[in-house]
PAZAPA-4460 file (N, C-alpha, C; in steps of 0.05 Angstrom, whole numbers, plus 32768, in hexadecimal, padded with zeros to 4 digits):
% residues 65
    n_x    n_y    n_z   ca_x   ca_y   ca_z    c_x    c_y    c_z   seq   type   mol
   7F02   81A1   8813   7EF6   81AC   882B   7ED8   81AB   8829     1      M     A
   7ECD   81B2   8812   7EB0   81B2   880E   7EA5   8196   8811     2      M     A
   7EB3   8183   8807   7EAA   8167   8809   7EA8   815F   8826     3      K     A
   7EBB   8167   8837   7EBB   8161   8853   7EA4   816E   8861     4      Q     A
   7E9E   8187   885B   7E88   8195   8866   7E6D   8188   8860     5      I     A
   7E6A   817F   8847   7E52   8171   883F   7E4F   8157   884D     6      V     A
   7E65   8148   8851   7E64   812E   885E   7E5E   8131   887C     7      S     A
   7E67   8148   8888   7E61   814D   88A4   7E45   8157   88A9     8      D     A
   7E38   8161   8895   7E1D   816D   8898   7E0B   8160   8883     9      N     A
   7DF2   8167   8885   7DDF   815E   8871   7DE0   8171   8859    10      K     A
   7DE4   8167   8841   7DE7   8177   882A   7DCF   818A   8825    11      A     A
   7DB7   8180   882C   7D9F   8190   8827   7D9D   81A8   883B    12      D     A
   7DAE   81A9   884F   7DAF   81BF   8862   7DC4   81D4   885A    13      R     A
   7DD4   81CE   8847   7DE9   81DF   883E   7DE1   81EE   8825    14      L     A
   7DEC   8206   8821   7DE6   8214   8808   7DF3   8206   87F0    15      P     A
   7DE6   8207   87D9   7DF1   81FC   87C1   7E07   820F   87B7    16      R     A
   7E1B   8203   87AB   7E30   8213   879F   7E31   820B   8781    17      H     A
   7E37   821E   8770   7E37   821A   8754   7E52   8221   8748    18      Y     A
   7E59   8213   8733   7E72   8219   8725   7E6D   821A   8707    19      A     A
   7E77   822F   86FA   7E76   8231   86DD   7E8E   8221   86D2    20      F     A
   7E88   820C   86C2   7E9D   81FB   86B8   7E9B   81F9   8699    21      L     A
   7EB1   81FE   868C   7EB2   81FD   866F   7EB3   81E0   8666    22      G     A
   7EA3   81DA   8652   7EA3   81BF   8646   7EBA   81BB   8633    23      L     A
   7EC6   81A4   8635   7EDB   819C   8623   7ED5   817F   861A    24      R     A
   7EDF   8178   8602   7ED9   815E   85F7   7EE2   8147   8609    25      D     A
   7EF8   814B   8617   7F03   8136   8628   7EF6   8133   8643    26      S     A
   7EE3   8145   8649   7ED6   8145   8664   7EC3   812D   8667    27      D     A
   7EC4   8122   867E   7EB0   810E   8686   7E9D   811D   8699    28      D     A
   7E88   8128   868D   7E76   8139   869D   7E69   812A   86B4    29      R     A
   7E62   8111   86AF   7E54   8101   86C4   7E66   80FE   86DC    30      V     A
   7E7F   80F7   86D7   7E92   80F3   86ED   7E97   810D   86FC    31      A     A
   7E9B   8123   86ED   7EA0   813D   86F9   7E88   8146   870A    32      R     A
   7E70   8142   86FF   7E58   814A   870D   7E55   813A   8727    33      K     A
   7E5B   8120   8726   7E59   8110   873E   7E6D   8119   8753    34      K     A
   7E86   811E   874A   7E9B   8126   875C   7E94   8141   876A    35      H     A
   7E8A   8154   875A   7E83   816E   8764   7E6B   816D   8777    36      L     A
   7E57   815C   8770   7E3F   815A   8781   7E45   8150   879D    37      S     A
   7E5B   8140   87A0   7E63   8137   87BA   7E6B   814F   87CC    38      E     A
   7E72   8165   87C0   7E7A   817D   87CE   7E63   8192   87CD    39      A     A
   7E4B   818A   87C4   7E34   819B   87C2   7E39   81B2   87AE    40      N     A
   7E48   81AC   8799   7E4E   81BF   8784   7E40   81B5   876A    41      I     A
   7E32   81C7   875D   7E22   81BF   8746   7E2D   81CF   872E    42      F     A
   7E35   81C0   8719   7E41   81CD   8702   7E2D   81DA   86F0    43      P     A
   7E35   81F1   86E5   7E26   81FE   86CF   7E39   81FD   86B7    44      I     A
   7E32   81EB   86A4   7E43   81E6   868E   7E40   81FC   8678    45      W     A
   7E55   8203   866B   7E54   8214   8654   7E69   820B   8640    46      Y     A
   7E65   8213   8627   7E78   820C   8612   7E91   821C   8615    47      E     A
   7EA7   820E   861A   7EC1   821C   861F   7ECF   8221   8604    48      A     A
   7EDA   8238   8602   7EEA   8240   85EB   7F03   824E   85F6    49      H     A
   7F18   824D   85E6   7F31   8258   85F0   7F2E   8276   85F6    50      E     A
   7F20   8284   85E5   7F1E   82A1   85E9   7F01   82A8   85F0    51      D     A
   7EF6   829A   8604   7EDA   829C   860A   7ED3   82B4   861D    52      D     A
   7EC2   82C5   8613   7EB9   82DC   8623   7E9D   82D8   862F    53      E     A
   7E91   82C1   8628   7E75   82BD   8630   7E72   82BB   864E    54      S     A
   7E85   82B0   865D   7E82   82AD   867A   7E85   82C9   8686    55      I     A
   7E96   82DA   867C   7E99   82F5   8686   7E7F   8305   8681    56      E     A
   7E73   8301   8669   7E5A   830F   8662   7E44   8306   8675    57      A     A
   7E43   82EC   867C   7E2F   82E2   868E   7E31   82EF   86AA    58      L     A
   7E4A   82F0   86B4   7E4E   82FD   86CE   7E46   831B   86CD    59      F     A
   7E4D   8328   86B8   7E46   8344   86B5   7E28   8347   86B6    60      T     A
   7E1A   8337   86A8   7DFD   8338   86A8   7DF1   8332   86C3    61      K     A
   7DFC   831F   86D1   7DF2   8318   86EC   7DF5   832F   86FF    62      L     A
   7E0C   833D   86FE   7E11   8353   8710   7E00   836C   870A    63      F     A
   7DF6   836E   86F1   7DE5   8385   86E9   7DC9   8382   86F5    64      E     A
   7DC1   836A   86FB   7DA5   8366   8704   7DA2   8369   8721    65      E     A
***
């Protein structure tokens, strides 16, 4: 849906969207970034771990400010 909205409008007139994405060894970050950018979504990469609390801590900190 986002890709369609971007193609129907000028991307620079739309708000940017961001996604927190965990890095894994098998990821092709370049391909994922290109695919997401077509929908005006920009990845924020972080080191993914099975029992990762860092993303929760980041959101907690953002909401405190």
